[in-house]
C-alpha positions as CSV (number, residue, x, y, z in Angstrom):
1,M,64.6,127.6,-55.6
2,R,65.2,124.2,-56.9
3,I,65.2,121.5,-54.5
4,D,67.3,118.4,-54.3
5,H,65.4,115.8,-53.4
6,N,68.2,113.6,-52.2
7,K,69.3,116.2,-49.8
8,L,66.1,116.3,-48.2
9,I,65.5,112.1,-47.8
10,Y,69.3,112.3,-46.0
11,A,68.1,115.1,-43.5
12,W,64.6,113.1,-42.5
13,L,66.8,110.3,-42.5
14,S,69.5,111.6,-40.7
15,L,66.2,112.9,-38.4
16,F,64.7,109.7,-38.0
17,L,68.6,107.5,-37.4
18,W,69.0,110.3,-35.1
19,M,65.3,109.7,-32.9
20,M,66.4,106.2,-33.4
21,T,69.4,105.9,-31.1
22,T,68.8,108.5,-29.1
23,G,65.7,106.8,-27.5
24,F,63.3,109.8,-28.7
25,V,59.9,109.0,-28.5
26,A,57.7,111.8,-30.6
27,G,55.5,113.7,-28.6
28,R,56.3,111.4,-25.5
29,E,54.9,113.7,-22.6
30,F,56.4,111.8,-19.4
31,K,54.5,111.5,-16.9
32,T,55.2,109.8,-13.0
33,A,55.3,106.5,-13.2
34,E,52.4,104.2,-12.1
35,N,54.0,102.2,-9.0
36,F,53.6,98.0,-9.1
37,A,54.3,95.5,-6.9
38,L,55.5,92.2,-9.3
39,Q,56.9,89.0,-8.2
40,S,60.8,88.7,-8.6
41,I,62.0,85.3,-9.7
42,D,63.3,84.6,-5.9
43,G,59.3,85.2,-4.9
44,E,59.9,88.1,-3.0
45,V,57.4,91.7,-4.0
46,I,58.5,94.2,-5.2
47,R,57.0,97.7,-5.8
48,L,58.3,100.5,-7.6
49,S,57.6,102.9,-5.1
50,D,60.2,101.0,-2.1
51,Y,63.1,103.1,-4.7
52,R,61.6,106.4,-4.0
53,G,64.7,109.1,-3.5
54,K,66.7,107.2,-6.3
55,Y,66.8,107.1,-9.6
56,V,65.7,104.0,-10.9
57,I,66.2,102.2,-14.5
58,V,64.0,100.2,-15.5
59,N,64.6,97.5,-18.2
60,F,61.3,95.4,-19.6
61,W,63.3,92.4,-21.4
62,A,61.4,88.8,-23.3
63,T,63.1,85.5,-22.7
64,W,62.8,85.0,-26.9
65,C,64.6,88.6,-27.2
66,G,68.4,88.5,-28.8
67,P,68.9,92.1,-27.9
68,C,68.0,91.9,-24.8
69,Y,70.6,89.1,-23.4
70,K,73.3,91.5,-24.9
71,E,72.0,94.8,-22.6
72,M,72.1,93.2,-19.5
73,P,75.5,92.5,-18.9
74,E,75.4,96.3,-19.5
75,L,72.9,96.9,-16.4
76,E,74.2,94.5,-14.9
77,K,77.8,96.5,-14.9
78,I,75.5,100.0,-13.6
79,H,73.5,97.4,-11.1
80,K,77.3,96.5,-9.3
81,K,78.8,100.4,-9.7
82,Y,75.6,102.1,-7.9
83,S,74.3,99.2,-6.2
84,G,73.3,100.6,-2.5
85,G,73.7,103.7,-4.1
86,D,70.9,106.4,-5.0
87,V,70.2,103.9,-8.6
88,Q,68.5,101.4,-8.7
89,V,68.3,98.6,-11.9
90,I,65.7,96.5,-12.3
91,G,64.0,94.4,-15.0
92,I,60.6,93.2,-15.9
93,A,60.5,89.8,-18.0
94,L,57.6,90.6,-20.3
95,V,55.4,88.4,-22.7
96,S,57.7,85.8,-21.5
97,K,57.6,81.5,-20.4
98,P,58.0,82.0,-16.7
99,D,60.0,78.6,-15.7
100,E,62.5,80.5,-19.3
101,I,63.4,83.7,-16.7
102,P,66.1,81.5,-14.0
103,G,68.2,79.9,-17.0
104,V,68.7,83.6,-19.2
105,V,69.3,85.4,-15.4
106,K,71.6,82.9,-15.1
107,R,73.5,82.8,-18.6
108,T,73.7,86.7,-18.6
109,G,75.0,87.1,-15.1
110,V,72.3,89.4,-13.5
111,T,72.1,90.1,-10.2
112,Y,69.4,93.0,-9.9
113,P,65.7,92.5,-9.0
114,I,64.2,90.3,-11.9
115,L,60.6,91.4,-12.1
116,K,57.6,89.0,-13.5
117,G,55.7,91.5,-15.6
118,H,52.3,91.4,-17.4
119,K,51.0,93.6,-20.4
120,T,48.6,96.1,-18.2
121,L,52.8,97.3,-16.9
122,I,53.3,98.7,-21.0
123,K,49.7,101.2,-20.8
124,D,51.0,101.8,-17.2
125,F,54.5,103.3,-18.9
126,G,51.8,105.1,-22.0
127,Y,52.7,102.5,-24.5
128,F,55.3,101.2,-25.7
129,S,56.2,98.5,-28.6
130,S,59.6,97.5,-28.5
131,I,62.0,95.3,-26.3
132,P,64.2,95.7,-24.9
133,H,62.9,98.7,-23.4
134,T,64.1,100.7,-21.1
135,F,63.3,103.8,-19.0
136,I,64.5,106.2,-15.9
137,I,62.3,107.1,-13.1
138,N,63.7,110.2,-11.4
139,P,64.1,110.1,-7.3
140,Q,60.3,112.3,-7.2
141,G,58.7,108.9,-9.1
142,K,59.0,110.5,-12.5
143,I,59.4,109.1,-15.9
144,V,62.4,111.8,-17.0
145,K,64.5,109.3,-20.1
146,E,63.0,106.3,-22.2
147,Y,65.1,104.2,-24.4
148,N,63.7,102.5,-27.0
149,I,66.2,99.8,-28.3
150,R,68.7,98.4,-26.9
151,T,71.6,100.8,-24.7
152,N,74.9,100.5,-22.7
153,A,76.5,101.1,-19.6
154,A,78.1,104.5,-20.4
155,Q,74.8,105.6,-22.7
156,L,73.4,105.2,-19.5
157,E,75.7,106.6,-16.9
158,K,75.9,109.7,-19.2
159,T,72.7,110.5,-18.6
160,L,72.7,109.3,-14.9
161,L,75.5,111.6,-14.4
162,D,73.2,114.5,-16.8
163,L,70.5,114.1,-14.1
164,M,72.5,114.0,-10.9
165,K,73.3,117.0,-11.9
166,N,70.3,119.3,-12.5
């Protein structure tokens, strides 16, 4: 049996690209999300547990991250469509200068809660190394989906609707 190395390389590359574009993380076992209490840019303390009973989209971003700027308006679309319902969007700024965060929020036009994060959250969410990074947490508090790349409103909404069906 002769192996076509080009086809083998193509197959591995296709699998890798699929994993990257779907947010699939090999070996990731999702767990219950650790509760946190973080200060918003408005000075309010917000806890993840405040949203128990809802789907929560937690988006980690940074002020220096170009893809984050493009993703934030997409998250705002979900926030506006589902605000007051079964879905809550939360943005958490990591490794950012606190005085730069409000300017980014103003430029992107987001109205969902923006919290000032810390590096411990990376461990609490099962370690991740890319930003933007988004998690969907179900109403029982379990992480059920992870995006390790920039996402968009259509992709998030499709995932939410699929989760809500089950």
